[in-house]
C-alpha positions in Angstrom: 38.4 -22.6 0.6 36.6 -20.5 -1.8 33.4 -18.4 -0.8 30.3 -17.6 -2.0 29.3 -14.1 -2.1 25.6 -13.8 -1.9 22.9 -11.4 -3.3 22.6 -9.4 -0.2 19.3 -7.9 0.8 19.8 -4.3 0.9 15.9 -3.3 1.8 13.3 -4.7 4.0 11.2 -5.4 1.3 14.1 -6.5 -1.3 13.4 -10.3 -2.4 14.9 -9.9 -6.0 17.5 -7.5 -7.4 19.7 -6.5 -10.2 22.8 -6.8 -10.4 23.1 -3.5 -11.9 27.4 -3.4 -12.0 30.4 -5.0 -11.4 32.7 -2.7 -10.1 35.8 -5.6 -9.8 36.6 -8.5 -12.3 37.8 -11.9 -11.7 41.6 -11.8 -10.5 41.1 -8.5 -8.3 42.0 -8.6 -5.0 39.5 -6.9 -2.3 39.4 -6.2 1.2 36.3 -5.7 3.5 34.5 -2.6 3.0 35.5 -2.6 -0.5 32.8 -1.5 -3.0 32.6 -4.7 -5.1 28.8 -4.1 -7.2 26.1 -1.9 -7.4 22.5 -3.2 -7.1 19.8 -2.3 -7.9 16.6 -2.8 -4.9 13.1 -2.0 -5.3 13.6 1.3 -4.3 17.3 2.2 -5.1 20.4 1.6 -6.7 22.8 0.6 -3.9 26.6 -0.3 -3.5 27.8 -3.4 -2.2 30.4 -4.1 0.2 32.7 -6.8 0.7 32.5 -8.5 4.0 35.9 -10.1 3.7 39.4 -10.2 1.8 40.6 -12.3 -0.6 40.8 -12.7 -4.6 37.6 -12.5 -6.8 37.8 -16.3 -8.2 34.4 -16.4 -10.3 31.4 -14.2 -11.3 28.7 -16.2 -11.5 26.0 -13.6 -12.3 27.0 -10.7 -15.0 26.5 -7.2 -14.7 22.9 -6.1 -15.9 21.5 -9.2 -14.8 17.5 -8.8 -13.3 15.6 -10.7 -11.0 18.9 -12.2 -8.7 17.2 -13.6 -5.8 17.9 -12.4 -2.3 20.8 -15.2 -1.2 21.9 -16.3 -4.2 25.4 -17.2 -4.9 26.8 -14.3 -7.6 30.6 -14.6 -7.1 33.0 -16.8 -5.5 35.5 -15.1 -3.4 39.1 -17.3 -2.9 41.3 -16.8 0.2 44.7 -15.4 -0.2 46.6 -18.8 -0.7 44.1 -20.2 -3.1 44.1 -20.1 -7.2 41.2 -19.8 -9.0 42.5 -23.5 -10.5 41.3 -24.8 -7.1 37.8 -23.2 -7.4 36.5 -26.1 -9.2 37.0 -29.1 -6.5 36.2 -26.7 -3.7 33.1 -24.8 -4.6 30.3 -27.9 -4.6 31.5 -28.4 -1.2 30.8 -25.0 -0.4 27.5 -25.6 -2.4 26.8 -29.0 -0.4 26.0 -27.2 3.2 23.9 -24.1 2.1 22.1 -22.7 5.0 19.1 -20.0 5.1 19.4 -16.6 5.2 17.9 -17.0 9.1 20.5 -19.0 10.0 23.1 -17.4 8.3 25.2 -16.5 11.5 24.7 -20.3 12.8 28.2 -21.8 12.1 28.6 -24.4 9.0 29.6 -28.4 10.3 32.2 -30.3 8.7 34.7 -32.6 9.4 38.4 -32.1 9.4 40.3 -31.4 12.5 43.5 -29.1 11.7 45.0 -26.2 13.5 43.4 -24.0 10.6 40.5 -25.5 11.1 39.4 -25.1 14.5 36.8 -27.2 16.0 33.7 -26.5 18.2 32.8 -28.2 21.5 31.2 -30.9 19.4 34.2 -31.6 17.3 32.6 -30.1 14.1 34.5 -27.8 11.6 34.4 -24.3 11.8 34.7 -22.5 9.0 37.1 -18.9 9.2 39.2 -17.2 6.8 43.1 -17.2 6.6 43.0 -13.8 8.2 40.6 -14.2 11.1 42.3 -17.3 12.1 45.7 -15.8 12.0 44.3 -12.5 14.1 42.8 -15.0 16.6 45.7 -16.8 17.1 47.6 -13.1 17.6 44.7 -12.5 20.2 44.7 -15.6 21.7 40.5 -16.0 20.5 39.2 -19.3 21.0 37.6 -19.4 17.4 34.9 -21.9 18.9 33.1 -19.3 20.9 32.7 -16.9 18.0 30.0 -16.5 15.8 30.3 -16.0 12.3 28.6 -13.5 10.2 30.3 -14.4 6.6 28.4 -16.4 3.7 27.3 -20.2 5.7 28.6 -18.8 9.2 32.0 -18.1 8.1 34.3 -16.0 10.6 35.5 -13.5 9.2 37.9 -10.4 9.9 35.3 -8.4 11.2 34.5 -11.0 13.7 37.9 -11.3 15.6 38.9 -7.7 15.1 36.9 -6.4 18.2 36.6 -9.5 20.4 38.9 -10.3 23.4 40.8 -13.6 24.5 37.9 -14.1 27.7 34.7 -14.0 24.6 32.2 -16.2 25.6 30.0 -17.9 22.8 28.4 -15.3 21.1 25.2 -16.9 19.7 22.7 -15.2 22.0 24.0 -11.7 20.3 23.9 -13.0 16.9 23.0 -10.1 14.3 18.7 -10.9 14.3 17.8 -12.8 11.6 16.0 -10.7 8.3 12.2 -9.7 9.1 9.8 -12.3 7.8 9.4 -12.6 3.8 6.8 -9.4 2.8 4.0 -11.2 0.2 5.8 -11.6 -2.9 2.8 -12.8 -5.3 1.5 -10.4 -7.6 -1.8 -9.5 -7.5 -4.3 -12.6 -8.1 -6.8 -12.0 -11.2 -6.4 -13.0 -14.8 -3.1 -13.7 -15.8 -0.9 -12.0 -18.7 -2.1 -14.7 -21.3 -6.3 -14.1 -20.5 -5.9 -10.1 -20.8 -3.9 -9.7 -23.9 -6.4 -12.5 -25.4 -9.0 -9.5 -24.8 -7.2 -7.1 -26.1 -6.4 -9.1 -29.3 -6.4 -6.2 -32.6 -6.3 -3.2 -30.5 -3.4 -0.7 -30.3 -1.3 -1.1 -26.9 2.0 -0.7 -25.8 3.2 -3.3 -23.0 5.1 -1.6 -20.0 7.6 -3.8 -18.2 7.2 -3.8 -14.4 10.2 -2.6 -12.1 10.7 -3.7 -8.9 9.6 -1.1 -7.1 6.3 -1.0 -9.0 6.3 -4.9 -8.4 6.9 -4.4 -4.5 4.2 -1.0 -4.5 1.6 -3.9 -6.3 2.2 -6.3 -3.7 2.8 -4.6 -0.8 -0.8 -2.4 -1.9 -2.6 -6.0 -2.5 -1.3 -7.3 0.9 -2.7 -4.4 2.8 -6.2 -4.3 1.1 -6.3 -7.7 1.6 -5.1 -8.4 5.5 -5.5 -5.1 7.4 -9.4 -3.8 8.2 -9.5 -0.5 7.5 -12.0 1.7 8.8 -12.8 5.6 7.8 -12.7 8.9 9.4 -13.4 12.3 8.2 -12.9 15.4 9.2 -13.2 19.2 7.8 -10.3 21.6 8.7 -10.4 25.6 8.7 -7.2 26.7 8.0 -8.0 30.4 7.5 -5.6 30.9 10.8 -3.3 28.7 9.7 -2.5 30.8 6.5 -2.6 33.6 8.0 0.6 32.5 10.7 1.8 30.4 8.0 2.3 34.3 5.9 3.5 35.6 9.1 6.1 33.3 9.8 7.2 32.8 5.7 7.7 36.4 6.1 9.9 36.7 9.2 11.9 33.4 7.8 12.0 34.9 4.4 16.0 36.3 5.4 16.8 32.6 6.0 15.4 31.6 2.8 12.5 29.1 5.0 9.4 28.8 3.3 7.0 27.1 5.3 4.3 24.6 3.2 1.3 23.7 4.6 2.5 20.3 4.2 5.1 21.3 7.1 2.2 22.2 9.6 0.6 19.1 9.0 3.4 16.8 9.8 4.0 18.6 13.0 0.1 18.2 13.8 0.4 14.8 13.0 3.2 14.3 15.3 1.8 16.3 18.2 -1.0 14.3 17.9 1.1 10.9 18.2 2.2 12.4 22.0 -1.6 13.5 22.6 -3.0 10.4 21.9 -0.3 7.9 22.7 -2.3 4.8 22.5 -2.6 5.7 19.0 1.1 5.7 18.3 1.2 1.6 17.6 1.9 -0.6 14.9 0.7 -4.3 14.3 3.4 -6.7 14.9 1.7 -9.9 13.8 0.9 -11.4 17.7 0.9 -7.6 19.1 1.4 -4.2 18.9 4.6 -2.2 19.2 3.6 1.4 20.7 6.4 3.6 20.1 7.3 6.6 22.2 8.6 8.7 19.5 6.8 10.6 16.7 8.2 9.3 13.8 5.8 10.5 10.7 6.3 9.1 7.1 5.3 11.2 4.5 4.7 9.7 0.4 6.7 11.5 -2.1 5.7 10.3 -5.4 8.4 9.2 -7.8 9.2 8.1 -11.3 6.9 4.5 -11.1 6.2 4.6 -7.4 6.5 6.2 -4.0 8.8 6.2 -1.1 7.7 7.3 2.2 10.8 8.7 4.3 10.4 8.9 7.4 10.9 12.0 10.0 11.9 10.7 13.2 11.4 12.4 16.6 9.0 14.9 14.1 7.5 16.0 17.4 10.6 17.4 18.9 11.8 19.5 15.4 10.9 22.8 14.4 8.7 23.8 11.4 11.9 25.2 9.9 13.8 22.1 10.7 11.2 19.9 9.6 10.6 21.8 6.3 14.4 21.4 5.5 14.4 17.6 6.1 11.4 17.3 4.6 12.5 19.1 1.0 16.2 17.1 1.4 14.4 13.4 1.5 11.8 13.8 -1.2 15.0 15.5 -3.4 16.6 12.8 -2.6 14.2 10.1 -3.1 13.1 11.3 -6.7 17.1 11.0 -7.3 16.4 7.1 -5.4 19.8 7.9 -3.0 17.4 7.2 -0.2 19.2 4.6 2.2 16.6 2.3 4.1 16.6 3.3 7.2 15.4 6.9 6.1 12.5 5.0 4.5 11.6 2.0 7.2 9.8 2.5 10.2 7.5 5.4 11.8 4.0 4.4 13.1 2.0 7.0 11.2 2.0 8.1 7.2 0.5 11.0 5.5 -0.3 11.5 1.9 -1.1 14.9 0.3 -2.5 15.1 -3.0 -4.1 18.6 -2.4 -1.2 20.0 -4.4 -2.7 18.2 -7.5 -6.8 19.6 -6.7 -7.8 16.6 -4.6 -10.8 17.7 -2.6 -10.4 14.2 -0.5 -9.4 10.5 -1.0 -8.7 7.4 0.8 -5.4 6.4 1.0 -4.2 2.6 1.7 -2.4 1.8 5.0 1.4 1.2 4.6 1.9 -1.8 6.8 3.2 -1.9 9.8 1.5 1.4 10.2 -1.6 2.2 12.3 -2.8 5.0 10.2 -2.4 7.6 7.2 -3.8 10.5 6.7 -5.2 11.3 3.0 -5.1 15.6 2.7 -6.7 17.3 0.0 -6.8 20.4 -0.9 -7.3 23.9 1.1 -10.6 25.4 -0.8 -12.7 28.2 -0.1 -16.3 27.4 0.9 -19.5 28.9 2.3 -19.5 27.8 5.9 -21.5 28.8 9.4 -19.6 30.6 11.8 -19.9 30.5 15.6 -22.7 33.1 16.1 -24.5 31.5 13.1 -23.3 33.7 10.4 -23.2 32.6 6.6 -19.4 33.1 6.0 -16.4 32.0 3.4 -13.1 30.2 4.9 -10.8 27.9 3.7 -11.5 24.5 4.2 -9.2 21.0 3.7 -10.8 18.2 4.0 -8.7 15.1 5.4 -9.5 11.1 5.6 -8.0 9.2 8.6 -7.4 5.4 7.2 -6.9 3.4 10.0 -5.8 -0.5 11.1 -8.9 -1.6 13.0 -6.3 -4.5 14.7 -4.1 -1.3 16.2 -7.3 1.5 16.8 -10.3 1.4 17.5 -12.9 4.1 16.4 -13.0 5.9 19.6 -9.3 6.1 19.6 -8.9 7.4 16.0 -11.8 9.9 16.5 -9.4 11.2 19.6 -6.2 11.0 17.5 -8.6 12.8 14.5 -9.6 15.5 16.7 -5.9 16.4 17.9 -4.9 16.8 14.3 -7.6 19.2 14.0 -7.3 21.3 16.9 -3.1 21.5 16.1 -4.0 22.7 12.6 -6.6 25.1 13.3 -4.4 26.5 16.5 -1.3 27.0 15.1 0.2 29.0 17.1 -0.1 26.3 20.2 2.3 23.9 18.4 5.0 26.0 19.1 4.4 26.3 22.8 
């Protein structure tokens, strides 16, 4: 029977997207793994693969359409033995038994006992593609014991390829439901009509919001409304770090490596999360998750928004490795070529505006992170030395924004002290 191809959730924050381009047309045959469309998410333009084989019977959403909701039908896939003419009578039946995204792995029930449509223990029909039924028959598999991963729980080729004849029911091993929807509402306040009326007679340009800008607005509004922020501030003397960085860069010049102050900041924060493991945590609704690795996210400004790519296991990597990885992630972020797994996760983030001449600022926590470090510029300032003498030093101001649900004041102060110690004694970070 015809199968709906649904708009996928290609990133954790995606609730709708733009169907940028179809790479197939009606009547084309496709198989599992074929690239059939390009979809613009809130973060990037990504390729969309077919999950099963068949014939594209009908394209429901034309390319270029914006605001297509996740899980909305975008096309209809026919079995090999079906024609486009079969679609009119059969497609509404598929529409009549929709399943929510979270239950997409549960088989859809209907009545019709037939060899081509196996039954579950309760007599309900199990939907499976002809190819999946054929493979199951060859391998002696009981389709009633297999959970389908196709649209509306349909069993597809991938579900039976790796199964064995003794396969037990796989309900418990079904793919986890997508994370709860992030707040999608735009920030509250005057509506568009009210604001426009305020500026009647004034010259202005109306700027349309793209998916990224909408997501940034929604997530930051959610963060400031739901996360109890508090802020810890410190000045860090960078003279030792600047001297040490100069020596390392001179030695690494032949390898084409040039370390930035930000590379040292990443390393210092990653090590601090190991030194203060209780602060290496995130908020998970009704519990906290305390992570063992130091996965540090770094904010990267892109046209129209920002990404926070994550450097995983940053405490275990050398400064040169962190520098190379950060350059690669930042470059692909600006080209919107990052995959979702590269900007999801982490417990801690860094936002550095020092290169723009900003002395200090307060950053907004990116949920579910427990904290974010706002880094200002290194500026020469008069300071009092250890012996009480007045001298000049390069000083960098930082502000740690902390989620009070995850990290209390004393623990946050301990974490920030560890970051300061690491940056003021950079050689120790290599020990």
